Short mmCIF file of the C-alpha atoms (twelve columns), coordinates in Angstrom:
data_MODEL
# 
_entry.id   MODEL 
# 
loop_
_atom_site.group_PDB 
_atom_site.id 
_atom_site.type_symbol 
_atom_site.label_atom_id 
_atom_site.label_alt_id 
_atom_site.label_comp_id 
_atom_site.label_asym_id 
_atom_site.label_seq_id 
_atom_site.Cartn_x 
_atom_site.Cartn_y 
_atom_site.Cartn_z 
_atom_site.pdbx_PDB_model_num 
ATOM 1  C CA . MET A 1  0.000   0.000  0.000   1 
ATOM 2  C CA . TYR A 2  1.301   3.444  -0.876  1 
ATOM 3  C CA . HIS A 3  1.533   5.786  2.107   1 
ATOM 4  C CA . ASP A 4  0.066   8.640  0.095   1 
ATOM 5  C CA . SER A 5  -3.139  6.704  -0.614  1 
ATOM 6  C CA . ASN A 6  -4.609  7.315  2.855   1 
ATOM 7  C CA . VAL A 7  -4.165  10.906 3.854   1 
ATOM 8  C CA . ILE A 8  -6.900  11.202 6.497   1 
ATOM 9  C CA . GLY A 9  -5.573  8.640  8.979   1 
ATOM 10 C CA . GLN A 10 -3.477  11.049 11.020  1 
ATOM 11 C CA . THR A 11 -6.291  13.620 11.186  1 
ATOM 12 C CA . VAL A 12 -8.810  10.984 12.305  1 
ATOM 13 C CA . SER A 13 -6.449  9.892  15.052  1 
ATOM 14 C CA . ARG A 14 -5.831  13.509 16.161  1 
ATOM 15 C CA . LEU A 15 -9.542  14.397 16.227  1 
ATOM 16 C CA . ARG A 16 -10.268 11.263 18.244  1 
ATOM 17 C CA . TYR A 17 -7.543  12.075 20.790  1 
ATOM 18 C CA . GLU A 18 -8.760  15.679 21.084  1 
ATOM 19 C CA . ARG A 19 -12.159 14.339 22.132  1 
ATOM 20 C CA . HIS A 20 -10.623 11.797 24.542  1 
ATOM 21 C CA . TRP A 21 -12.332 8.936  22.693  1 
ATOM 22 C CA . SER A 22 -10.856 5.472  22.491  1 
ATOM 23 C CA . GLN A 23 -11.017 3.630  19.190  1 
ATOM 24 C CA . ASP A 24 -13.866 1.588  20.663  1 
ATOM 25 C CA . ASP A 25 -15.722 4.819  21.583  1 
ATOM 26 C CA . LEU A 26 -15.386 6.156  18.049  1 
ATOM 27 C CA . VAL A 27 -16.415 2.859  16.474  1 
ATOM 28 C CA . ALA A 28 -19.504 2.678  18.720  1 
ATOM 29 C CA . ARG A 29 -20.517 6.218  17.712  1 
ATOM 30 C CA . LEU A 30 -20.005 5.396  14.031  1 
ATOM 31 C CA . GLN A 31 -21.983 2.155  14.290  1 
ATOM 32 C CA . ILE A 32 -24.901 3.970  15.963  1 
ATOM 33 C CA . MET A 33 -24.929 6.305  12.956  1 
ATOM 34 C CA . GLY A 34 -25.122 3.291  10.617  1 
ATOM 35 C CA . CYS A 35 -21.478 2.989  9.593   1 
ATOM 36 C CA . GLY A 36 -20.421 -0.661 9.515   1 
ATOM 37 C CA . ILE A 37 -16.864 -0.281 10.803  1 
ATOM 38 C CA . THR A 38 -14.847 -2.314 13.275  1 
ATOM 39 C CA . ARG A 39 -12.075 -1.247 15.632  1 
ATOM 40 C CA . SER A 40 -9.618  -3.169 13.493  1 
ATOM 41 C CA . VAL A 41 -10.643 -1.267 10.357  1 
ATOM 42 C CA . LEU A 42 -10.409 2.056  12.224  1 
ATOM 43 C CA . ALA A 43 -6.951  1.166  13.530  1 
ATOM 44 C CA . ASN A 44 -5.829  0.358  9.986   1 
ATOM 45 C CA . ILE A 45 -7.183  3.682  8.703   1 
ATOM 46 C CA . GLU A 46 -5.450  5.628  11.480  1 
ATOM 47 C CA . THR A 47 -2.124  3.886  10.874  1 
ATOM 48 C CA . ARG A 48 -2.521  4.240  7.096   1 
ATOM 49 C CA . ARG A 49 -2.470  0.495  6.467   1 
ATOM 50 C CA . SER A 50 -5.807  0.697  4.670   1 
ATOM 51 C CA . VAL A 51 -7.782  3.334  2.822   1 
ATOM 52 C CA . ALA A 52 -11.012 4.831  4.133   1 
ATOM 53 C CA . THR A 53 -13.979 4.495  1.796   1 
ATOM 54 C CA . ASP A 54 -15.966 7.508  0.678   1 
ATOM 55 C CA . LYS A 55 -18.842 6.498  2.972   1 
ATOM 56 C CA . GLN A 56 -16.506 6.089  5.947   1 
ATOM 57 C CA . ILE A 57 -15.071 9.551  5.294   1 
ATOM 58 C CA . VAL A 58 -18.559 11.081 5.317   1 
ATOM 59 C CA . PHE A 59 -19.456 9.261  8.548   1 
ATOM 60 C CA . LEU A 60 -16.175 10.304 10.178  1 
ATOM 61 C CA . ALA A 61 -16.789 13.950 9.306   1 
ATOM 62 C CA . GLN A 62 -20.307 13.718 10.731  1 
ATOM 63 C CA . VAL A 63 -19.279 12.056 13.983  1 
ATOM 64 C CA . PHE A 64 -16.540 14.644 14.551  1 
ATOM 65 C CA . GLY A 65 -18.853 17.484 13.507  1 
ATOM 66 C CA . VAL A 66 -16.470 18.825 10.857  1 
ATOM 67 C CA . ASP A 67 -16.597 19.403 7.115   1 
ATOM 68 C CA . VAL A 68 -15.245 16.523 5.033   1 
ATOM 69 C CA . GLY A 69 -12.440 18.772 3.804   1 
ATOM 70 C CA . ARG A 70 -11.138 19.195 7.355   1 
ATOM 71 C CA . LEU A 71 -10.192 15.498 7.420   1 
ATOM 72 C CA . PHE A 72 -7.697  16.076 4.613   1 
ATOM 73 C CA . PRO A 73 -4.342  17.764 5.177   1 
ATOM 74 C CA . PRO A 74 -3.589  20.961 3.267   1 
ATOM 75 C CA . CYS A 75 -1.922  20.475 -0.086  1 
ATOM 76 C CA . PRO A 76 1.843   20.756 0.145   1 
ATOM 77 C CA . ALA A 77 3.441   23.156 -2.299  1 
ATOM 78 C CA . ARG A 78 6.534   22.782 -4.416  1 
ATOM 79 C CA . SER A 79 9.221   25.428 -4.261  1 
ATOM 80 C CA . ASN A 80 7.512   27.211 -7.180  1 
ATOM 81 C CA . GLY A 81 4.220   27.379 -5.240  1 
ATOM 82 C CA . THR A 82 2.251   24.755 -7.193  1 
ATOM 83 C CA . PRO A 83 0.495   22.021 -5.197  1 
ATOM 84 C CA . VAL A 84 1.788   18.440 -5.201  1 
ATOM 85 C CA . GLY A 85 -0.048  15.183 -6.012  1 
ATOM 86 C CA . VAL A 86 -3.832  14.968 -5.958  1 
ATOM 87 C CA . CYS A 87 -4.044  18.713 -5.399  1 
ATOM 88 C CA . THR A 88 -2.134  19.225 -8.655  1 
ATOM 89 C CA . GLN A 89 -4.654  17.101 -10.537 1 
ATOM 90 C CA . ALA A 90 -7.557  19.132 -9.147  1 
ATOM 91 C CA . ALA A 91 -5.803  22.426 -9.887  1 
ATOM 92 C CA . THR A 92 -5.065  21.282 -13.446 1 
ATOM 93 C CA . ARG A 93 -8.734  20.370 -13.989 1 
ATOM 94 C CA . ARG A 94 -9.834  23.780 -12.695 1 
ATOM 95 C CA . ARG A 95 -7.441  25.587 -15.046 1 
ATOM 96 C CA . ARG A 96 -8.796  23.651 -18.057 1 
ATOM 97 C CA . GLU A 97 -12.418 24.461 -17.259 1 
# 
């Protein structure tokens, strides 16, 4: 698995710690909302061993009470100021439109 394929793991872990929730607490809250996730899956997302699905990302944003975009880190910039990676693809699409 590429380490750049799961960029929300660290943010999920940080938001959980800020709320003083254990992984079991977070999983219970997600399951009550209808998200079928286990503690093992959450641990793998947080440690970037597996990728969160689009539905899991939406549920995570809801349970933390944040916008989906807040789960993602800001786009890093190259020395010339252009964003790197996925952000570059989105910026390129916007310029073409």
